[in-house]
Every structure is written in structure tokens, then in C-alpha cells.
C-alpha positions as a printed Julia matrix, in Angstrom:
236×3 Matrix{Float64}:
 -35.12  -28.97   -5.46
 -33.62  -25.54   -6.12
 -30.44  -24.79   -4.2
 -29.71  -21.34   -2.82
 -26.35  -19.88   -1.99
 -25.88  -18.82    1.57
 -25.69  -15.04    1.69
 -22.38  -13.77    3.07
 -22.38  -11.12    5.72
 -21.38   -7.86    4.07
 -18.78   -5.63    5.71
 -19.67   -2.11    4.7
 -16.38   -0.26    5.3
 -12.83   -1.05    4.2
  -9.49    0.68    4.72
  -6.82    0.42    2.0
  -3.23    1.42    2.64
   0.02    1.68    0.78
   3.0     0.08    2.58
   6.37    1.69    1.78
   6.47    5.18    3.31
   2.89    4.87    4.62
   2.83    1.95    7.04
   6.6     2.35    7.33
   8.28    5.64    8.24
  10.56    5.51    5.19
  10.36    3.94    1.75
  11.66    0.39    2.2
  12.75   -0.14   -1.42
  14.86    3.03   -1.35
  16.37    1.96    1.97
  17.24   -1.49    0.61
  18.82    0.03   -2.5
  20.86    2.5    -0.46
  22.36   -0.31    1.58
  22.62   -3.26   -0.85
  22.71   -1.95   -4.44
  25.59   -0.32   -6.33
  25.46    3.5    -6.53
  23.97    3.69  -10.03
  20.6     2.51   -8.66
  19.99    6.23   -8.08
  20.12    6.89  -11.83
  17.38    4.3   -12.38
  15.34    5.72   -9.52
  15.62    9.28  -10.86
  14.43    8.13  -14.29
  11.49    6.37  -12.64
  10.51    9.45  -10.62
  10.73   11.69  -13.71
   8.49    9.36  -15.68
  11.2     8.25  -18.11
  10.76    4.66  -16.93
   7.52    2.83  -16.16
   7.19    1.93  -12.5
   7.39   -1.84  -13.04
  10.43   -1.53  -15.31
  12.26    0.77  -12.9
  11.65   -1.4    -9.83
  12.75   -4.53  -11.69
  15.93   -2.84  -12.94
  16.83   -1.75   -9.41
  16.32   -5.19   -7.86
  18.22   -6.83  -10.73
  21.28   -5.04   -9.37
  21.26   -7.2    -6.22
  22.37  -10.88   -6.1
  19.57  -13.3    -5.26
  21.52  -14.83   -2.38
  21.24  -11.49   -0.54
  17.58  -12.17    0.24
  17.99  -13.49    3.8
  20.47  -10.76    4.66
  18.02   -8.12    3.41
  15.18   -9.61    5.47
  17.37   -9.54    8.59
  18.43   -5.96    7.84
  14.81   -4.87    7.36
  13.71   -6.42   10.65
  16.52   -4.59   12.44
  16.26   -1.22   10.7
  12.82   -0.56    9.18
  10.42    1.24   11.51
   6.65    1.1    11.25
   4.79    4.38   11.6
   3.81    5.17   15.17
   0.42    3.85   16.27
   0.09    1.21   13.56
  -0.72   -1.66   15.92
  -3.29    0.38   17.84
  -4.81    1.47   14.53
  -5.32   -2.13   13.42
  -6.92   -2.92   16.78
  -9.23    0.08   16.32
 -10.33   -1.04   12.83
 -10.89   -4.56   14.1
 -13.11   -3.25   16.9
 -15.22   -1.39   14.3
 -15.45   -4.31   11.89
 -13.5    -2.44    9.18
 -11.32   -4.62    6.95
  -7.7    -3.49    6.47
  -6.04   -4.22    3.1
  -2.44   -3.5     2.03
  -1.95   -2.39   -1.6
   1.78   -2.25   -2.26
   4.18   -1.97   -5.15
   6.77   -3.52   -2.84
   7.74   -7.17   -2.47
   6.32   -9.96   -0.35
   9.72  -11.16    0.93
  10.15   -8.13    3.2
   6.52   -7.03    3.71
   5.33  -10.25    5.37
   8.22  -10.48    7.88
   7.77   -6.81    8.83
   4.03   -7.36    9.4
   4.3   -10.83   10.92
   2.96   -9.89   14.38
  -0.07   -8.12   12.83
  -1.14  -10.61   10.16
  -4.16  -11.77   12.14
  -5.52   -8.19   11.99
  -4.91   -7.71    8.24
  -7.62   -8.85    5.83
  -5.39   -9.12    2.73
  -1.99   -8.06    1.36
  -1.67   -7.36   -2.37
   1.94   -6.9    -3.49
   4.58   -8.02   -5.99
   6.14  -11.44   -5.54
   9.84  -12.13   -5.2
  11.69  -14.56   -7.44
  15.26  -15.28   -8.56
  16.31  -15.01  -12.19
  19.83  -15.65  -13.48
  21.24  -15.21   -9.97
  19.67  -11.78   -9.54
  16.68  -10.57   -7.57
  13.56  -10.28   -9.69
   9.8    -9.71   -9.35
   6.6   -11.36  -10.47
   3.88   -8.77  -11.09
   0.52  -10.22  -10.05
  -1.86   -7.28  -10.47
  -1.29   -5.47  -13.75
  -2.86   -2.12  -14.69
  -6.22   -2.03  -16.46
  -7.46    0.45  -19.03
  -8.19    3.11  -16.37
  -4.57    3.21  -15.19
  -1.62    3.44  -17.56
   1.25    3.84  -15.09
   2.35    0.18  -15.44
   2.5    -0.01  -11.67
   3.28   -3.7   -11.25
   0.7    -3.82   -8.48
  -2.1    -1.66   -9.84
  -4.01   -0.42   -6.8
  -6.91    0.89   -8.85
  -7.3    -2.49  -10.6
  -7.3    -4.39   -7.28
  -9.89   -2.08   -5.69
 -12.25   -2.29   -8.66
 -11.87   -6.05   -9.18
 -12.05   -7.34   -5.62
 -13.6    -4.65   -3.43
 -16.17   -2.74   -5.47
 -19.1    -3.79   -3.24
 -17.88   -1.96   -0.14
 -19.98    1.15    0.4
 -17.38    3.19    2.33
 -13.73    3.13    1.32
 -10.81    4.71    3.19
  -7.34    5.05    1.69
  -3.91    5.98    3.11
  -0.87    6.71    0.97
   2.24    8.82    0.57
   3.13    9.18   -3.12
   2.22    9.51   -6.76
   1.57    5.76   -7.15
  -1.41    6.26   -4.81
  -2.94    9.11   -6.78
  -5.18    7.13   -9.16
  -6.44    4.88   -6.36
  -7.36    7.91   -4.26
  -9.86    9.04   -6.87
 -11.91    5.87   -6.31
 -12.08    6.07   -2.51
 -14.3     8.15   -0.23
 -11.93    9.38    2.48
  -8.2     9.87    1.94
  -5.47   10.02    4.57
  -2.33   11.45    2.99
   1.25   11.85    4.13
   4.5    12.69    2.33
   4.25   13.83   -1.28
   0.67   12.64   -1.71
  -0.61   15.59    0.33
   0.66   18.0    -2.32
  -0.61   15.93   -5.23
  -4.14   15.91   -3.79
  -4.54   19.67   -3.41
  -6.28   19.97   -6.78
  -8.98   17.44   -5.8
 -11.13   19.81   -3.79
 -14.12   17.46   -3.86
 -12.33   14.72   -1.96
 -12.53   14.39    1.81
  -8.81   14.37    2.63
  -6.88   14.4     5.91
  -3.14   14.76    6.4
  -1.51   12.43    8.93
   1.9    11.85   10.47
   1.08    8.93   12.77
  -1.69    6.35   12.82
  -2.9     7.96   16.03
  -3.87   10.9    13.8
  -5.91    8.52   11.64
  -7.65    7.0    14.67
  -8.53   10.46   15.99
  -9.89   11.56   12.6
 -12.03    8.42   12.24
 -13.39    8.85   15.77
 -14.28   12.45   14.94
 -16.11   11.34   11.79
 -17.96    8.72   13.8
 -19.07   11.35   16.32
 -20.32   13.44   13.4
 -22.29   10.4    12.22
 -20.39   10.48    8.9
 -20.34    6.68    8.8
 -24.12    6.42    9.02
 -24.6     9.09    6.34
 -22.24    7.3     3.97
 -23.38    3.72    4.41
């Protein structure tokens, strides 16, 4: 007798978001470096920003400056000092009410992302990020999602790769980000919410439906407006 697979219910819309500087008000890695790393981390960071270092190499070099036994102290410091962008909790509740999956795509590290999002984990579909490890007494990273042939930034966590590999069957894709590491991923999503430097980078993509935001209340309002305009129905 022929066996048939049970068809899974398909969720049509998905919302991807960067973490550092998007979900959080400030870039968490930069904040950690400012407080825990020796001053020459800035030289590495400047080389990374200017494109002289690949993203994965630069991030690893910066974290290698910090002793591994600082991990718990850094977690405690993050919980006391890192602020999430206003309206984030309400935004997750809104997506949940609409049946829209929320996925984090981050070049940051699991050891601080999960504690910062602990109270919201039941509303988050998936978190893709780099993994923390110790190596020779120093902080180090394990890169899980490497870039594919369509992205050559050596991101560590390649957002474009993750979207195309795991989420290609969603018919409406939202994306929120704040920087150049989000640029390639934006080109493969339908509606973009930008803040920080990403807003400037996206000006040349006139064909993309983009919205600037400062708080997640702005994102909720924009999505409600699109729903009133029946944009969801037209896109699905």
C-alpha cells in the first residue's frame, strides 16, 4: 500500500530581522568591545568597515582579544545595559496574531542573543547566529551558515544563504535591518524596514518597497496600513 506524507500547513508570510542595532538600540558587539576589549579593537573594526577585512575574520579577531572566562561577566553586563528597540514585544505579539513567523538572522553570537531574548523565545520561530566557543583561553566563534556563491562577503552567518536554503517557499517576505551586512538579503525580500545606515544604502533600489523605522511601533503601523490596503492579499 502506497504511503503518503502528511501535507504541512503552509505559513505564507515570514518576517526576517537582523539583531545587533535592529532589535537592539545599539550594536551589541561594538558595545561589548568598548567595555571588555583592549583599545586596538577599534583598528580591527575600522579595517572591517572599510572592507580590508572579511566580516568573519574581523569579528573573530575582535573576540579573540577577550579572555574566555569573561563570558558570564559579559552576559550579566548585556542584561543590565543592552536595550531592545521600543515596541519589540508588542511587535512579536502582533506577528503572532497574524500567523507571521519571526526569524532572527544575526552575525552576532548565541551566548548573548539568547539571554537578551529569553522572555520572547516562545514568540520567535528561529534564531540563526554564530556560535560561541573557547579556543586557547580566548573567545572564539563557530560559523554555522557560510556564504554561498551569490554572496561573497564572508559574513559568518550569511543571511542570503539562510533565506534561500530554509525559507524559499514563503510567498511574502519582510526584512528589517540596519547595516551593510543586510544589503544582500534585502534584495531577496519583498518589503524592507530599514533603520540606521541601511536606509542610505537602499536608496538606489527604487523598485523595492522600503520603509524607514525607529521603533517597532512604526513597523506595526506600517504593516497595519498595508493590510488595510489589501497588500497582503495581492502579494500572496
